[in-house]
TORRO-773458 format. One record per atom (N, C-alpha, C): residue number from 0; residue in one letter; atom name; y, z, x. Coordinates in steps of 0.2 Angstrom, whole numbers, plus 5000, padded with zeros to 4 digits. Layout:
<site><nr>NUM</nr><rest>a</rest><atom>CA</atom><yy>Y</yy><zz>Z</zz><xx>X</xx></site>
...
This chain:
<site><nr>0</nr><rest>x</rest><atom>N</atom><yy>4995</yy><zz>5000</zz><xx>5004</xx></site>
<site><nr>0</nr><rest>x</rest><atom>CA</atom><yy>5000</yy><zz>5000</zz><xx>5000</xx></site>
<site><nr>0</nr><rest>x</rest><atom>C</atom><yy>5006</yy><zz>5000</zz><xx>5005</xx></site>
<site><nr>1</nr><rest>x</rest><atom>N</atom><yy>5012</yy><zz>4997</zz><xx>5002</xx></site>
<site><nr>1</nr><rest>x</rest><atom>CA</atom><yy>5017</yy><zz>4996</zz><xx>5005</xx></site>
<site><nr>1</nr><rest>x</rest><atom>C</atom><yy>5023</yy><zz>5000</zz><xx>5002</xx></site>
<site><nr>2</nr><rest>x</rest><atom>N</atom><yy>5026</yy><zz>5006</zz><xx>5006</xx></site>
<site><nr>2</nr><rest>x</rest><atom>CA</atom><yy>5029</yy><zz>5011</zz><xx>5003</xx></site>
<site><nr>2</nr><rest>x</rest><atom>C</atom><yy>5036</yy><zz>5008</zz><xx>5000</xx></site>
<site><nr>3</nr><rest>x</rest><atom>N</atom><yy>5039</yy><zz>5002</zz><xx>5003</xx></site>
<site><nr>3</nr><rest>x</rest><atom>CA</atom><yy>5045</yy><zz>5000</zz><xx>5002</xx></site>
<site><nr>3</nr><rest>x</rest><atom>C</atom><yy>5046</yy><zz>4997</zz><xx>4995</xx></site>
<site><nr>4</nr><rest>x</rest><atom>N</atom><yy>5039</yy><zz>4994</zz><xx>4993</xx></site>
<site><nr>4</nr><rest>x</rest><atom>CA</atom><yy>5039</yy><zz>4991</zz><xx>4987</xx></site>
<site><nr>4</nr><rest>x</rest><atom>C</atom><yy>5038</yy><zz>4994</zz><xx>4980</xx></site>
<site><nr>5</nr><rest>x</rest><atom>N</atom><yy>5038</yy><zz>5001</zz><xx>4982</xx></site>
<site><nr>5</nr><rest>x</rest><atom>CA</atom><yy>5035</yy><zz>5005</zz><xx>4975</xx></site>
<site><nr>5</nr><rest>x</rest><atom>C</atom><yy>5040</yy><zz>5005</zz><xx>4971</xx></site>
<site><nr>6</nr><rest>x</rest><atom>N</atom><yy>5046</yy><zz>5006</zz><xx>4971</xx></site>
<site><nr>6</nr><rest>x</rest><atom>CA</atom><yy>5050</yy><zz>5006</zz><xx>4967</xx></site>
<site><nr>6</nr><rest>x</rest><atom>C</atom><yy>5053</yy><zz>4999</zz><xx>4963</xx></site>
<site><nr>7</nr><rest>x</rest><atom>N</atom><yy>5051</yy><zz>4992</zz><xx>4967</xx></site>
<site><nr>7</nr><rest>x</rest><atom>CA</atom><yy>5052</yy><zz>4987</zz><xx>4964</xx></site>
<site><nr>7</nr><rest>x</rest><atom>C</atom><yy>5046</yy><zz>4986</zz><xx>4961</xx></site>
<site><nr>8</nr><rest>x</rest><atom>N</atom><yy>5042</yy><zz>4988</zz><xx>4962</xx></site>
<site><nr>8</nr><rest>x</rest><atom>CA</atom><yy>5035</yy><zz>4987</zz><xx>4957</xx></site>
<site><nr>8</nr><rest>x</rest><atom>C</atom><yy>5036</yy><zz>4989</zz><xx>4949</xx></site>
<site><nr>9</nr><rest>x</rest><atom>N</atom><yy>5038</yy><zz>4996</zz><xx>4950</xx></site>
<site><nr>9</nr><rest>x</rest><atom>CA</atom><yy>5040</yy><zz>5000</zz><xx>4944</xx></site>
<site><nr>9</nr><rest>x</rest><atom>C</atom><yy>5045</yy><zz>4996</zz><xx>4941</xx></site>
<site><nr>10</nr><rest>x</rest><atom>N</atom><yy>5051</yy><zz>4993</zz><xx>4945</xx></site>
<site><nr>10</nr><rest>x</rest><atom>CA</atom><yy>5054</yy><zz>4992</zz><xx>4940</xx></site>
<site><nr>10</nr><rest>x</rest><atom>C</atom><yy>5054</yy><zz>4986</zz><xx>4936</xx></site>
<site><nr>11</nr><rest>x</rest><atom>N</atom><yy>5049</yy><zz>4982</zz><xx>4940</xx></site>
<site><nr>11</nr><rest>x</rest><atom>CA</atom><yy>5047</yy><zz>4976</zz><xx>4936</xx></site>
<site><nr>11</nr><rest>x</rest><atom>C</atom><yy>5043</yy><zz>4978</zz><xx>4930</xx></site>
<site><nr>12</nr><rest>x</rest><atom>N</atom><yy>5037</yy><zz>4982</zz><xx>4931</xx></site>
<site><nr>12</nr><rest>x</rest><atom>CA</atom><yy>5032</yy><zz>4985</zz><xx>4925</xx></site>
<site><nr>12</nr><rest>x</rest><atom>C</atom><yy>5037</yy><zz>4986</zz><xx>4920</xx></site>
<site><nr>13</nr><rest>x</rest><atom>N</atom><yy>5043</yy><zz>4991</zz><xx>4921</xx></site>
<site><nr>13</nr><rest>x</rest><atom>CA</atom><yy>5046</yy><zz>4994</zz><xx>4915</xx></site>
<site><nr>13</nr><rest>x</rest><atom>C</atom><yy>5051</yy><zz>4989</zz><xx>4912</xx></site>
<site><nr>14</nr><rest>x</rest><atom>N</atom><yy>5055</yy><zz>4984</zz><xx>4917</xx></site>
<site><nr>14</nr><rest>x</rest><atom>CA</atom><yy>5060</yy><zz>4981</zz><xx>4914</xx></site>
<site><nr>14</nr><rest>x</rest><atom>C</atom><yy>5057</yy><zz>4974</zz><xx>4910</xx></site>
<site><nr>15</nr><rest>x</rest><atom>N</atom><yy>5053</yy><zz>4971</zz><xx>4913</xx></site>
<site><nr>15</nr><rest>x</rest><atom>CA</atom><yy>5050</yy><zz>4965</zz><xx>4909</xx></site>
<site><nr>15</nr><rest>x</rest><atom>C</atom><yy>5044</yy><zz>4967</zz><xx>4905</xx></site>
<site><nr>16</nr><rest>x</rest><atom>N</atom><yy>5040</yy><zz>4971</zz><xx>4907</xx></site>
<site><nr>16</nr><rest>x</rest><atom>CA</atom><yy>5035</yy><zz>4973</zz><xx>4901</xx></site>
<site><nr>16</nr><rest>x</rest><atom>C</atom><yy>5037</yy><zz>4977</zz><xx>4896</xx></site>
<site><nr>17</nr><rest>x</rest><atom>N</atom><yy>5042</yy><zz>4981</zz><xx>4896</xx></site>
<site><nr>17</nr><rest>x</rest><atom>CA</atom><yy>5042</yy><zz>4986</zz><xx>4890</xx></site>
<site><nr>17</nr><rest>x</rest><atom>C</atom><yy>5050</yy><zz>4984</zz><xx>4885</xx></site>
<site><nr>18</nr><rest>x</rest><atom>N</atom><yy>5055</yy><zz>4982</zz><xx>4889</xx></site>
<site><nr>18</nr><rest>x</rest><atom>CA</atom><yy>5060</yy><zz>4982</zz><xx>4886</xx></site>
<site><nr>18</nr><rest>x</rest><atom>C</atom><yy>5061</yy><zz>4974</zz><xx>4884</xx></site>
<site><nr>19</nr><rest>x</rest><atom>N</atom><yy>5061</yy><zz>4970</zz><xx>4888</xx></site>
<site><nr>19</nr><rest>x</rest><atom>CA</atom><yy>5064</yy><zz>4962</zz><xx>4887</xx></site>
<site><nr>19</nr><rest>x</rest><atom>C</atom><yy>5058</yy><zz>4958</zz><xx>4881</xx></site>
<site><nr>20</nr><rest>x</rest><atom>N</atom><yy>5051</yy><zz>4960</zz><xx>4886</xx></site>
<site><nr>20</nr><rest>x</rest><atom>CA</atom><yy>5046</yy><zz>4955</zz><xx>4881</xx></site>
<site><nr>20</nr><rest>x</rest><atom>C</atom><yy>5045</yy><zz>4961</zz><xx>4876</xx></site>
<site><nr>21</nr><rest>x</rest><atom>N</atom><yy>5045</yy><zz>4967</zz><xx>4876</xx></site>
<site><nr>21</nr><rest>x</rest><atom>CA</atom><yy>5044</yy><zz>4970</zz><xx>4869</xx></site>
<site><nr>21</nr><rest>x</rest><atom>C</atom><yy>5048</yy><zz>4969</zz><xx>4864</xx></site>
<site><nr>22</nr><rest>x</rest><atom>N</atom><yy>5054</yy><zz>4967</zz><xx>4865</xx></site>
<site><nr>22</nr><rest>x</rest><atom>CA</atom><yy>5059</yy><zz>4965</zz><xx>4859</xx></site>
<site><nr>22</nr><rest>x</rest><atom>C</atom><yy>5057</yy><zz>4957</zz><xx>4857</xx></site>
<site><nr>23</nr><rest>x</rest><atom>N</atom><yy>5054</yy><zz>4953</zz><xx>4862</xx></site>
<site><nr>23</nr><rest>x</rest><atom>CA</atom><yy>5051</yy><zz>4947</zz><xx>4858</xx></site>
<site><nr>23</nr><rest>x</rest><atom>C</atom><yy>5045</yy><zz>4948</zz><xx>4854</xx></site>
<site><nr>24</nr><rest>x</rest><atom>N</atom><yy>5041</yy><zz>4953</zz><xx>4857</xx></site>
<site><nr>24</nr><rest>x</rest><atom>CA</atom><yy>5034</yy><zz>4954</zz><xx>4852</xx></site>
<site><nr>24</nr><rest>x</rest><atom>C</atom><yy>5037</yy><zz>4957</zz><xx>4845</xx></site>
<site><nr>25</nr><rest>x</rest><atom>N</atom><yy>5043</yy><zz>4962</zz><xx>4846</xx></site>
<site><nr>25</nr><rest>x</rest><atom>CA</atom><yy>5045</yy><zz>4965</zz><xx>4838</xx></site>
<site><nr>25</nr><rest>x</rest><atom>C</atom><yy>5048</yy><zz>4959</zz><xx>4834</xx></site>
<site><nr>26</nr><rest>x</rest><atom>N</atom><yy>5053</yy><zz>4954</zz><xx>4839</xx></site>
<site><nr>26</nr><rest>x</rest><atom>CA</atom><yy>5054</yy><zz>4948</zz><xx>4835</xx></site>
<site><nr>26</nr><rest>x</rest><atom>C</atom><yy>5049</yy><zz>4944</zz><xx>4830</xx></site>
<site><nr>27</nr><rest>x</rest><atom>N</atom><yy>5043</yy><zz>4944</zz><xx>4834</xx></site>
<site><nr>27</nr><rest>x</rest><atom>CA</atom><yy>5039</yy><zz>4940</zz><xx>4832</xx></site>
<site><nr>27</nr><rest>x</rest><atom>C</atom><yy>5035</yy><zz>4944</zz><xx>4826</xx></site>
<site><nr>28</nr><rest>x</rest><atom>N</atom><yy>5035</yy><zz>4949</zz><xx>4826</xx></site>
<site><nr>28</nr><rest>x</rest><atom>CA</atom><yy>5031</yy><zz>4953</zz><xx>4820</xx></site>
<site><nr>28</nr><rest>x</rest><atom>C</atom><yy>5036</yy><zz>4953</zz><xx>4815</xx></site>
<site><nr>29</nr><rest>x</rest><atom>N</atom><yy>5042</yy><zz>4954</zz><xx>4816</xx></site>
<site><nr>29</nr><rest>x</rest><atom>CA</atom><yy>5048</yy><zz>4953</zz><xx>4810</xx></site>
<site><nr>29</nr><rest>x</rest><atom>C</atom><yy>5048</yy><zz>4947</zz><xx>4807</xx></site>
<site><nr>30</nr><rest>x</rest><atom>N</atom><yy>5049</yy><zz>4942</zz><xx>4812</xx></site>
<site><nr>30</nr><rest>x</rest><atom>CA</atom><yy>5049</yy><zz>4935</zz><xx>4808</xx></site>
<site><nr>30</nr><rest>x</rest><atom>C</atom><yy>5042</yy><zz>4932</zz><xx>4806</xx></site>
<site><nr>31</nr><rest>x</rest><atom>N</atom><yy>5038</yy><zz>4936</zz><xx>4807</xx></site>
<site><nr>31</nr><rest>x</rest><atom>CA</atom><yy>5031</yy><zz>4933</zz><xx>4804</xx></site>
<site><nr>31</nr><rest>x</rest><atom>C</atom><yy>5029</yy><zz>4927</zz><xx>4809</xx></site>
<site><nr>32</nr><rest>x</rest><atom>N</atom><yy>5031</yy><zz>4927</zz><xx>4816</xx></site>
<site><nr>32</nr><rest>x</rest><atom>CA</atom><yy>5029</yy><zz>4922</zz><xx>4818</xx></site>
<site><nr>32</nr><rest>x</rest><atom>C</atom><yy>5023</yy><zz>4923</zz><xx>4824</xx></site>
<site><nr>33</nr><rest>x</rest><atom>N</atom><yy>5016</yy><zz>4922</zz><xx>4822</xx></site>
<site><nr>33</nr><rest>x</rest><atom>CA</atom><yy>5011</yy><zz>4924</zz><xx>4826</xx></site>
<site><nr>33</nr><rest>x</rest><atom>C</atom><yy>5010</yy><zz>4923</zz><xx>4833</xx></site>
<site><nr>34</nr><rest>x</rest><atom>N</atom><yy>5012</yy><zz>4915</zz><xx>4834</xx></site>
<site><nr>34</nr><rest>x</rest><atom>CA</atom><yy>5012</yy><zz>4912</zz><xx>4840</xx></site>
<site><nr>34</nr><rest>x</rest><atom>C</atom><yy>5018</yy><zz>4915</zz><xx>4843</xx></site>
<site><nr>35</nr><rest>x</rest><atom>N</atom><yy>5023</yy><zz>4916</zz><xx>4842</xx></site>
<site><nr>35</nr><rest>x</rest><atom>CA</atom><yy>5027</yy><zz>4920</zz><xx>4846</xx></site>
<site><nr>35</nr><rest>x</rest><atom>C</atom><yy>5025</yy><zz>4926</zz><xx>4848</xx></site>
<site><nr>36</nr><rest>x</rest><atom>N</atom><yy>5023</yy><zz>4931</zz><xx>4845</xx></site>
<site><nr>36</nr><rest>x</rest><atom>CA</atom><yy>5020</yy><zz>4938</zz><xx>4846</xx></site>
<site><nr>36</nr><rest>x</rest><atom>C</atom><yy>5015</yy><zz>4937</zz><xx>4852</xx></site>
<site><nr>37</nr><rest>x</rest><atom>N</atom><yy>5010</yy><zz>4932</zz><xx>4850</xx></site>
<site><nr>37</nr><rest>x</rest><atom>CA</atom><yy>5005</yy><zz>4930</zz><xx>4855</xx></site>
<site><nr>37</nr><rest>x</rest><atom>C</atom><yy>5007</yy><zz>4929</zz><xx>4863</xx></site>
<site><nr>38</nr><rest>x</rest><atom>N</atom><yy>5012</yy><zz>4925</zz><xx>4862</xx></site>
<site><nr>38</nr><rest>x</rest><atom>CA</atom><yy>5017</yy><zz>4922</zz><xx>4869</xx></site>
<site><nr>38</nr><rest>x</rest><atom>C</atom><yy>5019</yy><zz>4927</zz><xx>4872</xx></site>
<site><nr>39</nr><rest>x</rest><atom>N</atom><yy>5022</yy><zz>4932</zz><xx>4868</xx></site>
<site><nr>39</nr><rest>x</rest><atom>CA</atom><yy>5025</yy><zz>4937</zz><xx>4871</xx></site>
<site><nr>39</nr><rest>x</rest><atom>C</atom><yy>5020</yy><zz>4943</zz><xx>4874</xx></site>
<site><nr>40</nr><rest>x</rest><atom>N</atom><yy>5015</yy><zz>4943</zz><xx>4869</xx></site>
<site><nr>40</nr><rest>x</rest><atom>CA</atom><yy>5010</yy><zz>4948</zz><xx>4872</xx></site>
<site><nr>40</nr><rest>x</rest><atom>C</atom><yy>5008</yy><zz>4946</zz><xx>4879</xx></site>
<site><nr>41</nr><rest>x</rest><atom>N</atom><yy>5006</yy><zz>4939</zz><xx>4881</xx></site>
<site><nr>41</nr><rest>x</rest><atom>CA</atom><yy>5004</yy><zz>4937</zz><xx>4885</xx></site>
<site><nr>41</nr><rest>x</rest><atom>C</atom><yy>5009</yy><zz>4937</zz><xx>4892</xx></site>
<site><nr>42</nr><rest>x</rest><atom>N</atom><yy>5015</yy><zz>4936</zz><xx>4890</xx></site>
<site><nr>42</nr><rest>x</rest><atom>CA</atom><yy>5020</yy><zz>4938</zz><xx>4895</xx></site>
<site><nr>42</nr><rest>x</rest><atom>C</atom><yy>5020</yy><zz>4945</zz><xx>4896</xx></site>
<site><nr>43</nr><rest>x</rest><atom>N</atom><yy>5019</yy><zz>4950</zz><xx>4892</xx></site>
<site><nr>43</nr><rest>x</rest><atom>CA</atom><yy>5021</yy><zz>4956</zz><xx>4894</xx></site>
<site><nr>43</nr><rest>x</rest><atom>C</atom><yy>5014</yy><zz>4959</zz><xx>4898</xx></site>
<site><nr>44</nr><rest>x</rest><atom>N</atom><yy>5008</yy><zz>4955</zz><xx>4898</xx></site>
<site><nr>44</nr><rest>x</rest><atom>CA</atom><yy>5002</yy><zz>4957</zz><xx>4902</xx></site>
<site><nr>44</nr><rest>x</rest><atom>C</atom><yy>5003</yy><zz>4954</zz><xx>4908</xx></site>
<site><nr>45</nr><rest>x</rest><atom>N</atom><yy>5006</yy><zz>4948</zz><xx>4908</xx></site>
<site><nr>45</nr><rest>x</rest><atom>CA</atom><yy>5007</yy><zz>4944</zz><xx>4916</xx></site>
<site><nr>45</nr><rest>x</rest><atom>C</atom><yy>5012</yy><zz>4949</zz><xx>4918</xx></site>
<site><nr>46</nr><rest>x</rest><atom>N</atom><yy>5017</yy><zz>4952</zz><xx>4916</xx></site>
<site><nr>46</nr><rest>x</rest><atom>CA</atom><yy>5023</yy><zz>4955</zz><xx>4921</xx></site>
<site><nr>46</nr><rest>x</rest><atom>C</atom><yy>5019</yy><zz>4962</zz><xx>4922</xx></site>
<site><nr>47</nr><rest>x</rest><atom>N</atom><yy>5015</yy><zz>4964</zz><xx>4918</xx></site>
<site><nr>47</nr><rest>x</rest><atom>CA</atom><yy>5013</yy><zz>4971</zz><xx>4920</xx></site>
<site><nr>47</nr><rest>x</rest><atom>C</atom><yy>5008</yy><zz>4971</zz><xx>4926</xx></site>
<site><nr>48</nr><rest>x</rest><atom>N</atom><yy>5004</yy><zz>4964</zz><xx>4925</xx></site>
<site><nr>48</nr><rest>x</rest><atom>CA</atom><yy>5000</yy><zz>4963</zz><xx>4932</xx></site>
<site><nr>48</nr><rest>x</rest><atom>C</atom><yy>5003</yy><zz>4962</zz><xx>4937</xx></site>
<site><nr>49</nr><rest>x</rest><atom>N</atom><yy>5009</yy><zz>4958</zz><xx>4937</xx></site>
<site><nr>49</nr><rest>x</rest><atom>CA</atom><yy>5014</yy><zz>4957</zz><xx>4942</xx></site>
<site><nr>49</nr><rest>x</rest><atom>C</atom><yy>5016</yy><zz>4962</zz><xx>4946</xx></site>
<site><nr>50</nr><rest>x</rest><atom>N</atom><yy>5017</yy><zz>4967</zz><xx>4942</xx></site>
<site><nr>50</nr><rest>x</rest><atom>CA</atom><yy>5020</yy><zz>4974</zz><xx>4946</xx></site>
<site><nr>50</nr><rest>x</rest><atom>C</atom><yy>5015</yy><zz>4975</zz><xx>4951</xx></site>
<site><nr>51</nr><rest>x</rest><atom>N</atom><yy>5008</yy><zz>4976</zz><xx>4948</xx></site>
<site><nr>51</nr><rest>x</rest><atom>CA</atom><yy>5003</yy><zz>4978</zz><xx>4952</xx></site>
<site><nr>51</nr><rest>x</rest><atom>C</atom><yy>5001</yy><zz>4975</zz><xx>4958</xx></site>
<site><nr>52</nr><rest>x</rest><atom>N</atom><yy>5004</yy><zz>4967</zz><xx>4958</xx></site>
<site><nr>52</nr><rest>x</rest><atom>CA</atom><yy>5001</yy><zz>4963</zz><xx>4963</xx></site>
<site><nr>52</nr><rest>x</rest><atom>C</atom><yy>5008</yy><zz>4963</zz><xx>4969</xx></site>
<site><nr>53</nr><rest>x</rest><atom>N</atom><yy>5014</yy><zz>4964</zz><xx>4967</xx></site>
<site><nr>53</nr><rest>x</rest><atom>CA</atom><yy>5019</yy><zz>4968</zz><xx>4971</xx></site>
<site><nr>53</nr><rest>x</rest><atom>C</atom><yy>5017</yy><zz>4973</zz><xx>4974</xx></site>
<site><nr>54</nr><rest>x</rest><atom>N</atom><yy>5014</yy><zz>4978</zz><xx>4971</xx></site>
<site><nr>54</nr><rest>x</rest><atom>CA</atom><yy>5012</yy><zz>4984</zz><xx>4973</xx></site>
<site><nr>54</nr><rest>x</rest><atom>C</atom><yy>5007</yy><zz>4983</zz><xx>4977</xx></site>
<site><nr>55</nr><rest>x</rest><atom>N</atom><yy>5002</yy><zz>4980</zz><xx>4978</xx></site>
<site><nr>55</nr><rest>x</rest><atom>CA</atom><yy>4997</yy><zz>4979</zz><xx>4983</xx></site>
<site><nr>55</nr><rest>x</rest><atom>C</atom><yy>4999</yy><zz>4973</zz><xx>4988</xx></site>
<site><nr>56</nr><rest>x</rest><atom>N</atom><yy>5004</yy><zz>4972</zz><xx>4988</xx></site>
<site><nr>56</nr><rest>x</rest><atom>CA</atom><yy>5008</yy><zz>4965</zz><xx>4993</xx></site>
<site><nr>56</nr><rest>x</rest><atom>C</atom><yy>5004</yy><zz>4958</zz><xx>4992</xx></site>
<site><nr>57</nr><rest>x</rest><atom>N</atom><yy>5003</yy><zz>4957</zz><xx>4987</xx></site>
<site><nr>57</nr><rest>x</rest><atom>CA</atom><yy>5000</yy><zz>4950</zz><xx>4986</xx></site>
<site><nr>57</nr><rest>x</rest><atom>C</atom><yy>5005</yy><zz>4946</zz><xx>4983</xx></site>
<site><nr>58</nr><rest>x</rest><atom>N</atom><yy>5008</yy><zz>4943</zz><xx>4988</xx></site>
<site><nr>58</nr><rest>x</rest><atom>CA</atom><yy>5014</yy><zz>4938</zz><xx>4986</xx></site>
<site><nr>58</nr><rest>x</rest><atom>C</atom><yy>5013</yy><zz>4932</zz><xx>4983</xx></site>
<site><nr>59</nr><rest>x</rest><atom>N</atom><yy>5007</yy><zz>4928</zz><xx>4984</xx></site>
<site><nr>59</nr><rest>x</rest><atom>CA</atom><yy>5006</yy><zz>4923</zz><xx>4979</xx></site>
<site><nr>59</nr><rest>x</rest><atom>C</atom><yy>5004</yy><zz>4924</zz><xx>4972</xx></site>
<site><nr>60</nr><rest>x</rest><atom>N</atom><yy>5001</yy><zz>4929</zz><xx>4973</xx></site>
<site><nr>60</nr><rest>x</rest><atom>CA</atom><yy>4997</yy><zz>4932</zz><xx>4965</xx></site>
<site><nr>60</nr><rest>x</rest><atom>C</atom><yy>5004</yy><zz>4934</zz><xx>4961</xx></site>
<site><nr>61</nr><rest>x</rest><atom>N</atom><yy>5009</yy><zz>4937</zz><xx>4964</xx></site>
<site><nr>61</nr><rest>x</rest><atom>CA</atom><yy>5014</yy><zz>4940</zz><xx>4961</xx></site>
<site><nr>61</nr><rest>x</rest><atom>C</atom><yy>5019</yy><zz>4934</zz><xx>4959</xx></site>
<site><nr>62</nr><rest>x</rest><atom>N</atom><yy>5020</yy><zz>4930</zz><xx>4963</xx></site>
<site><nr>62</nr><rest>x</rest><atom>CA</atom><yy>5024</yy><zz>4922</zz><xx>4960</xx></site>
<site><nr>62</nr><rest>x</rest><atom>C</atom><yy>5021</yy><zz>4919</zz><xx>4956</xx></site>
<site><nr>63</nr><rest>x</rest><atom>N</atom><yy>5014</yy><zz>4918</zz><xx>4955</xx></site>
<site><nr>63</nr><rest>x</rest><atom>CA</atom><yy>5011</yy><zz>4916</zz><xx>4951</xx></site>
<site><nr>63</nr><rest>x</rest><atom>C</atom><yy>5011</yy><zz>4919</zz><xx>4943</xx></site>
<site><nr>64</nr><rest>x</rest><atom>N</atom><yy>5010</yy><zz>4926</zz><xx>4943</xx></site>
<site><nr>64</nr><rest>x</rest><atom>CA</atom><yy>5010</yy><zz>4930</zz><xx>4938</xx></site>
<site><nr>64</nr><rest>x</rest><atom>C</atom><yy>5016</yy><zz>4930</zz><xx>4934</xx></site>
<site><nr>65</nr><rest>x</rest><atom>N</atom><yy>5022</yy><zz>4930</zz><xx>4939</xx></site>
<site><nr>65</nr><rest>x</rest><atom>CA</atom><yy>5029</yy><zz>4930</zz><xx>4937</xx></site>
<site><nr>65</nr><rest>x</rest><atom>C</atom><yy>5031</yy><zz>4924</zz><xx>4934</xx></site>
<site><nr>66</nr><rest>x</rest><atom>N</atom><yy>5029</yy><zz>4918</zz><xx>4935</xx></site>
<site><nr>66</nr><rest>x</rest><atom>CA</atom><yy>5031</yy><zz>4911</zz><xx>4933</xx></site>
<site><nr>66</nr><rest>x</rest><atom>C</atom><yy>5026</yy><zz>4912</zz><xx>4927</xx></site>
<site><nr>67</nr><rest>x</rest><atom>N</atom><yy>5020</yy><zz>4913</zz><xx>4926</xx></site>
<site><nr>67</nr><rest>x</rest><atom>CA</atom><yy>5017</yy><zz>4914</zz><xx>4919</xx></site>
<site><nr>67</nr><rest>x</rest><atom>C</atom><yy>5021</yy><zz>4918</zz><xx>4915</xx></site>
<site><nr>68</nr><rest>x</rest><atom>N</atom><yy>5024</yy><zz>4923</zz><xx>4917</xx></site>
<site><nr>68</nr><rest>x</rest><atom>CA</atom><yy>5026</yy><zz>4927</zz><xx>4912</xx></site>
<site><nr>68</nr><rest>x</rest><atom>C</atom><yy>5033</yy><zz>4924</zz><xx>4909</xx></site>
<site><nr>69</nr><rest>x</rest><atom>N</atom><yy>5038</yy><zz>4921</zz><xx>4914</xx></site>
<site><nr>69</nr><rest>x</rest><atom>CA</atom><yy>5043</yy><zz>4917</zz><xx>4912</xx></site>
<site><nr>69</nr><rest>x</rest><atom>C</atom><yy>5042</yy><zz>4912</zz><xx>4907</xx></site>
<site><nr>70</nr><rest>x</rest><atom>N</atom><yy>5036</yy><zz>4908</zz><xx>4909</xx></site>
<site><nr>70</nr><rest>x</rest><atom>CA</atom><yy>5035</yy><zz>4903</zz><xx>4903</xx></site>
<site><nr>70</nr><rest>x</rest><atom>C</atom><yy>5032</yy><zz>4905</zz><xx>4897</xx></site>
<site><nr>71</nr><rest>x</rest><atom>N</atom><yy>5028</yy><zz>4910</zz><xx>4896</xx></site>
<site><nr>71</nr><rest>x</rest><atom>CA</atom><yy>5027</yy><zz>4913</zz><xx>4891</xx></site>
<site><nr>71</nr><rest>x</rest><atom>C</atom><yy>5032</yy><zz>4916</zz><xx>4886</xx></site>
<site><nr>72</nr><rest>x</rest><atom>N</atom><yy>5037</yy><zz>4919</zz><xx>4890</xx></site>
<site><nr>72</nr><rest>x</rest><atom>CA</atom><yy>5043</yy><zz>4922</zz><xx>4888</xx></site>
<site><nr>72</nr><rest>x</rest><atom>C</atom><yy>5048</yy><zz>4916</zz><xx>4885</xx></site>
<site><nr>73</nr><rest>x</rest><atom>N</atom><yy>5049</yy><zz>4911</zz><xx>4887</xx></site>
<site><nr>73</nr><rest>x</rest><atom>CA</atom><yy>5052</yy><zz>4905</zz><xx>4885</xx></site>
<site><nr>73</nr><rest>x</rest><atom>C</atom><yy>5048</yy><zz>4902</zz><xx>4880</xx></site>
<site><nr>74</nr><rest>x</rest><atom>N</atom><yy>5042</yy><zz>4901</zz><xx>4878</xx></site>
<site><nr>74</nr><rest>x</rest><atom>CA</atom><yy>5039</yy><zz>4899</zz><xx>4874</xx></site>
<site><nr>74</nr><rest>x</rest><atom>C</atom><yy>5039</yy><zz>4903</zz><xx>4868</xx></site>
<site><nr>75</nr><rest>x</rest><atom>N</atom><yy>5039</yy><zz>4910</zz><xx>4867</xx></site>
<site><nr>75</nr><rest>x</rest><atom>CA</atom><yy>5040</yy><zz>4913</zz><xx>4862</xx></site>
<site><nr>75</nr><rest>x</rest><atom>C</atom><yy>5047</yy><zz>4913</zz><xx>4859</xx></site>
<site><nr>76</nr><rest>x</rest><atom>N</atom><yy>5052</yy><zz>4914</zz><xx>4865</xx></site>
<site><nr>76</nr><rest>x</rest><atom>CA</atom><yy>5059</yy><zz>4911</zz><xx>4863</xx></site>
<site><nr>76</nr><rest>x</rest><atom>C</atom><yy>5060</yy><zz>4904</zz><xx>4858</xx></site>
<site><nr>77</nr><rest>x</rest><atom>N</atom><yy>5058</yy><zz>4901</zz><xx>4861</xx></site>
<site><nr>77</nr><rest>x</rest><atom>CA</atom><yy>5057</yy><zz>4893</zz><xx>4857</xx></site>
<site><nr>77</nr><rest>x</rest><atom>C</atom><yy>5055</yy><zz>4894</zz><xx>4850</xx></site>
<site><nr>78</nr><rest>x</rest><atom>N</atom><yy>5049</yy><zz>4896</zz><xx>4850</xx></site>
<site><nr>78</nr><rest>x</rest><atom>CA</atom><yy>5044</yy><zz>4898</zz><xx>4843</xx></site>
<site><nr>78</nr><rest>x</rest><atom>C</atom><yy>5048</yy><zz>4902</zz><xx>4838</xx></site>
<site><nr>79</nr><rest>x</rest><atom>N</atom><yy>5052</yy><zz>4906</zz><xx>4841</xx></site>
<site><nr>79</nr><rest>x</rest><atom>CA</atom><yy>5056</yy><zz>4910</zz><xx>4837</xx></site>
<site><nr>79</nr><rest>x</rest><atom>C</atom><yy>5062</yy><zz>4907</zz><xx>4834</xx></site>
<site><nr>80</nr><rest>x</rest><atom>N</atom><yy>5067</yy><zz>4904</zz><xx>4838</xx></site>
<site><nr>80</nr><rest>x</rest><atom>CA</atom><yy>5071</yy><zz>4899</zz><xx>4837</xx></site>
<site><nr>80</nr><rest>x</rest><atom>C</atom><yy>5071</yy><zz>4892</zz><xx>4833</xx></site>
<site><nr>81</nr><rest>x</rest><atom>N</atom><yy>5065</yy><zz>4890</zz><xx>4834</xx></site>
<site><nr>81</nr><rest>x</rest><atom>CA</atom><yy>5063</yy><zz>4884</zz><xx>4830</xx></site>
<site><nr>81</nr><rest>x</rest><atom>C</atom><yy>5062</yy><zz>4885</zz><xx>4824</xx></site>
C-alpha cells in the first residue's frame, strides 16, 4: 500500500460513489427511468472499485474504471434528459 494515496482514494470513493452518482440514481428512481438508474448504479460500482485500484497502486486499472464510471454517468444523464 502506498500511504500518500490513501486520502485521494477515500475522496474518490466518497465523492463519485456517494454524492454525484447517488444523485443520478435518485433521479432515475424519481423519474421512473430504469435504464438511467442501472447506468448510475454501474457508474457508482466502477467508481467504488477505482478507489481501491488507486489504494493498491494499480494505475491502468484505475484509469479504466474511472473512464467506465464517467461514461456510465454520462449515459445515465443523457437518458434522464432525453
